[in-house]
ROTIKOL-533362 format. One line per field, with one value per residue: residue number from 1; residue in three letters; y, x, z of N, C-alpha, C, O in turn. Coordinates in steps of 0.1 Angstrom, whole numbers, always signed. Each point is the difference from the previous one (the first is absolute). Layout:
N
seq <- [NUM, ...]
type <- [Ala, ...]
nnorth <- [Y, ...]
neast <- [X, ...]
nup <- [Z, ...]
canorth <- [Y, ...]
caeast <- [X, ...]
caup <- [Z, ...]
cnorth <- [Y, ...]
ceast <- [X, ...]
cup <- [Z, ...]
onorth <- [Y, ...]
oeast <- [X, ...]
oup <- [Z, ...]
//
This chain:
113
seq <- [1, 2, 3, 4, 5, 6, 7, 8, 9, 10, 11, 12, 13, 14, 15, 16, 17, 18, 19, 20, 21, 22, 23, 24, 25, 26, 27, 28, 29, 30, 31, 32, 33, 34, 35, 36, 37, 38, 39, 40, 41, 42, 43, 44, 45, 46, 47, 48, 49, 50, 51, 52, 53, 54, 55, 56, 57, 58, 59, 60, 61, 62, 63, 64, 65, 66, 67, 68, 69, 70, 71, 72, 73, 74, 75, 76, 77, 78, 79, 80, 81, 82, 83, 84, 85, 86, 87, 88, 89, 90, 91, 92, 93, 94, 95, 96, 97, 98, 99, 100, 101, 102, 103, 104, 105, 106, 107, 108, 109, 110, 111, 112, 113]
type <- [Met, Glu, Lys, Lys, Leu, Pro, Gly, Ile, Tyr, Ala, Asn, Lys, Ile, Asn, Lys, Pro, Ile, Thr, Asn, Asn, Glu, Lys, Val, Ala, Tyr, Gly, Tyr, Lys, Glu, Lys, Glu, Gln, Val, Glu, Lys, Lys, Glu, Asp, Ser, Lys, Arg, Ser, Phe, Gln, Pro, Glu, Lys, Asn, Ile, Asn, Gln, Lys, Leu, Arg, Glu, Ile, Phe, Ala, Ser, Pro, Arg, Tyr, Val, Tyr, Lys, Ala, Asp, Val, Lys, Ile, Val, Thr, Lys, Asn, Gly, Asn, Ile, Val, Lys, Lys, Ile, Ile, Gly, Gln, Asn, Asn, Thr, His, Leu, Ile, Thr, Met, Asp, Asn, Glu, Leu, Ile, Pro, Ile, Gly, Glu, Ile, Thr, Asp, Ile, Ser, Phe, Val, Thr, Asp, Glu, Lys, Ser]
nnorth <- [-865, +10, +13, -11, +15, +4, -2, +9, +7, -4, +17, -4, +3, +11, +5, +19, -5, +11, -20, -14, +0, -12, -20, -12, +0, -17, -17, -7, -9, -22, -13, +1, -17, -23, -7, -1, -20, -8, +2, -12, -19, +15, +13, +3, -8, +20, -12, -6, +16, +11, +18, +14, +12, +12, +21, +16, +4, +14, +12, -1, +22, +1, -1, +4, -3, +21, -4, +10, +5, +2, +5, +5, -2, -22, -6, -2, -17, -12, -5, -7, +12, +4, +19, -9, +24, +2, -6, -20, +10, -19, +8, -5, +21, -13, +5, +19, -10, +20, -11, +5, -16, -11, +6, -10, -11, -5, -10, -16, +18, -8, +14, +0, -7]
neast <- [-456, +18, -14, -6, +14, -22, -1, +16, -19, +11, -15, -1, +24, -17, -2, +5, +16, -18, -7, +17, +0, -16, +5, +14, +1, -14, +13, +14, -15, +0, +18, -1, -16, +1, +17, -8, -9, +18, +7, -16, +8, +11, -15, +12, -20, +2, +17, -23, -6, -19, +8, +7, -18, -17, +12, -2, -20, -5, +10, +6, +0, -21, +15, +22, +20, +1, +19, -9, +7, +6, -14, +9, -20, -4, -7, +20, -12, +16, -17, -6, -1, -12, +2, -20, -4, -19, +1, -1, +20, -1, +9, +24, +7, -9, +10, -8, +1, -4, -18, -18, +7, -14, +23, +12, +0, +18, -2, +4, +6, +8, -9, +18, -17]
nup <- [-43, -15, +14, -19, +0, +1, -22, -4, +3, -19, +6, -24, +4, -11, +22, -14, +14, -4, +5, -9, -25, -7, +1, -12, -23, -3, -3, -17, -20, +4, -6, -21, -9, +1, -12, -19, -5, -4, -21, -12, +2, -11, -12, +15, -5, +12, +6, -4, +12, +0, -16, +16, +9, -9, -10, +15, -1, -16, +16, -21, +0, -10, +19, +9, -4, +9, -14, +18, -21, +24, -18, +22, +7, +9, -19, +4, -11, +16, -13, +19, -20, +19, +3, -4, +2, +9, +20, +1, +5, -7, +20, -10, -5, -18, -22, +10, -21, +13, -2, +15, +11, -8, +3, +17, -20, +12, -20, +17, -10, -19, -17, +7, +12]
canorth <- [+2, +11, +2, +9, +12, +5, +14, +13, +4, +15, +6, +5, +14, +1, +14, +6, +2, +12, +8, +4, +9, +8, -2, +9, +12, +3, +3, +13, +10, -1, +5, +13, +8, -2, +11, +11, +2, +0, +14, +9, -5, +0, +7, -10, +9, -9, -11, +2, -8, -13, -8, -3, -12, -9, -8, -5, -12, -10, +1, -13, +3, +2, -14, +3, +12, +4, +11, +10, +13, +9, +14, +8, +15, +4, -5, -15, -11, -12, -11, -13, -4, -17, +2, +11, -3, +11, +12, -3, -9, -7, -4, -11, +6, +5, +14, +5, +12, +4, -2, +14, +8, -8, +8, -10, -13, -9, -15, +4, -7, -8, +13, +10, +12]
caeast <- [-1, -5, -9, +2, -12, -1, +11, -6, -3, +5, -1, +10, +0, +3, +0, +8, -5, +2, -9, +6, +4, -12, -2, +12, -4, -11, +4, +9, -7, -6, +10, +0, -11, +3, +11, -7, -9, +8, +6, -10, -4, +11, -5, -12, -6, +5, -10, -1, +5, -7, +4, +12, -4, -5, +11, +7, -9, -1, +13, +6, +11, -8, -9, -8, +1, +3, +7, -3, +2, -15, +4, -9, -1, +9, +13, +1, -1, +0, -6, -5, -14, -6, -13, -8, -14, -6, +7, +13, +8, +4, +13, +1, +1, -14, -4, -9, +6, -10, +4, -3, +10, +12, +2, +4, +3, +8, +10, +10, +10, +9, +9, -2, -7]
caup <- [-15, -1, -14, -8, -2, -12, -3, -3, -14, -1, -13, -5, -4, -10, -3, +10, +12, +5, +12, +12, -2, +1, +17, +5, -4, +7, +15, +3, -1, +10, +9, -1, +6, +12, +5, -1, +8, +11, +2, +2, +12, +9, +15, +8, +12, +11, +7, +12, +14, -3, -10, +3, +13, -6, -5, +8, +6, -11, -7, +5, +11, +16, +5, +14, +3, -10, +5, -7, +4, -1, +4, +5, +4, +11, -3, -4, +9, -7, +7, -7, +1, -2, -6, +4, +2, -6, +4, +7, -3, +8, -1, +5, +18, +2, +1, -9, -4, -8, -16, -3, +6, -8, -14, -11, +6, -10, +7, +2, -7, +8, +6, +10, -2]
cnorth <- [+10, +0, +10, +10, +3, +11, +12, +6, +14, +4, +5, +16, +2, +17, +6, +6, +17, +7, +4, +15, +12, +1, +9, +14, +6, +2, +13, +13, +3, +8, +14, +8, +0, +12, +13, +1, -1, +11, +10, -4, +1, +6, -12, +8, -8, -9, +6, -9, -14, -12, -3, -12, -13, -8, -6, -12, -9, -3, -18, +2, +0, -16, +2, +14, +9, +12, +12, +15, +10, +16, +6, +16, +2, -6, -15, -8, -10, -10, -14, -1, -14, +5, +15, -1, +14, +13, -1, -12, -9, -5, -10, +2, +4, +12, +2, +13, +6, +3, +13, +11, -6, +9, -10, -12, -8, -10, +7, -7, -7, +9, +7, +15, +11]
ceast <- [-8, -10, +6, -11, -1, +8, -10, +0, +5, -1, +10, -5, +5, +2, +8, -7, +8, -7, +10, +6, -10, -3, +11, -3, -8, +2, +7, -9, -9, +7, +2, -10, +0, +7, -7, -10, +6, +4, -11, -6, +12, -5, -10, -2, +6, -12, -3, +4, -8, +2, +13, +0, -3, +10, +8, -5, +0, +13, +7, +9, -7, -5, -9, +7, +8, +9, -3, +3, -13, +5, -13, +1, +11, +15, +2, +2, +1, -5, -3, -15, -8, -15, -6, -12, -5, +9, +15, +8, +4, +13, +1, +0, -14, -1, -9, +5, -13, +3, -2, +16, +12, -2, +7, +4, +6, +7, +14, +12, +12, +12, -4, -9, -2]
cup <- [-1, -13, -9, -2, -13, -4, +2, -13, +1, -15, -3, -4, -11, -6, +9, +12, +4, +10, +13, +0, +4, +17, +5, +1, +8, +15, +1, +0, +15, +11, -1, +4, +14, +7, -1, +8, +17, +4, +3, +14, +11, +14, +6, +15, +12, +7, +16, +12, -1, -9, +0, +11, -9, -7, +9, +7, -11, -7, +5, +9, +10, +0, +12, +2, -9, +8, -10, +6, -2, +1, +4, +1, +9, -4, -8, +8, -9, +9, -7, +3, -4, -3, -2, +2, -9, +3, +5, -8, +13, +0, +9, +15, +5, +5, -12, -5, -10, -16, -5, +2, -11, -14, -11, +7, -8, +7, +2, -7, +10, +5, +12, -6, +9]
onorth <- [+1, -6, +10, -4, -1, +6, -1, -1, +7, -6, +4, +4, -5, +3, -6, +5, +0, +12, +8, +6, +11, +10, +9, +6, +11, +8, +8, +9, +11, +8, +6, +11, +11, +7, +7, +10, +4, +5, +10, +9, -7, -4, -5, +6, -12, +3, +5, -12, -11, -12, -9, -10, -10, -13, -11, -7, -12, -7, -5, -10, -1, -5, +0, +8, -7, +6, +0, +3, +3, +3, +0, +7, +11, +1, -4, +3, +0, -2, -1, -6, -6, -10, +10, -12, +4, +8, +11, -9, +7, -7, -3, -9, +7, +4, -7, +10, -7, +6, +4, +11, +4, +0, +1, +0, -2, +0, +10, -12, +1, -2, +2, +8, +10]
oeast <- [-11, +2, +5, -11, +10, +4, -12, +10, -3, +6, +7, -11, +11, +2, +2, -12, +11, +1, -4, +2, +5, -4, -3, -2, +2, -5, -4, +3, -3, -6, +2, +2, +0, -5, +1, -1, -8, -2, +3, -8, -1, +5, -9, +8, +2, -12, +8, +4, +7, -2, +3, +8, +7, +0, +5, +9, +3, +1, -1, +5, +7, -8, -12, -9, +4, -5, +3, -2, -7, +8, -10, +10, +7, +9, -11, +7, -6, +7, +2, -5, +2, -7, +7, -4, +8, +3, +6, -6, +3, +2, -8, -3, -2, -5, +0, +1, -4, +9, +8, +1, +12, -10, -3, +1, -6, +3, +4, +1, +0, +8, -12, +5, -7]
oup <- [+6, -10, +4, +0, -7, +10, +3, -7, +9, -8, +9, -3, -1, -12, +11, -2, +4, +1, +9, +10, +5, +5, +7, +10, +5, +6, +9, +9, +3, +7, +10, +6, +6, +8, +10, +7, +8, +11, +7, +4, +10, +10, -6, +7, -1, -1, +7, -2, -1, +3, -8, +0, +0, +1, -3, +3, +4, -10, +11, +5, +11, -8, +1, +4, -10, +9, -12, +12, -10, +9, -8, -3, +0, +9, -5, +9, -11, +10, -12, +9, -10, -3, +1, +1, -8, -9, +1, -5, +9, -10, +8, +8, +10, +11, -9, +7, -10, -4, -9, -5, +1, -6, -12, +12, -11, +12, -6, +2, +12, +9, +1, -8, -3]
//
């Protein structure tokens, strides 16, 4: 046997509601302002190596190891990195790559690089 719950009180509205129009108009204005601000901020300074490393290790793509393309003064290397210390990156092959020699680092895409 089910209990009958009390009804919900609903106040009657006796006037026209026009607030939706104002909200939509304000939204479009905000979009235009944001586009203008974005065009002013199109120049972004390049990230340094430590910032890129922090992004790689904080990325959801990095669980235990990450396939990365490392550009050094001596050339390009594709390695699986598993960690880092203050001065070196540690690879899956137990190699140490000095961070000071790295000029650029990025995730390896699915395509051949």
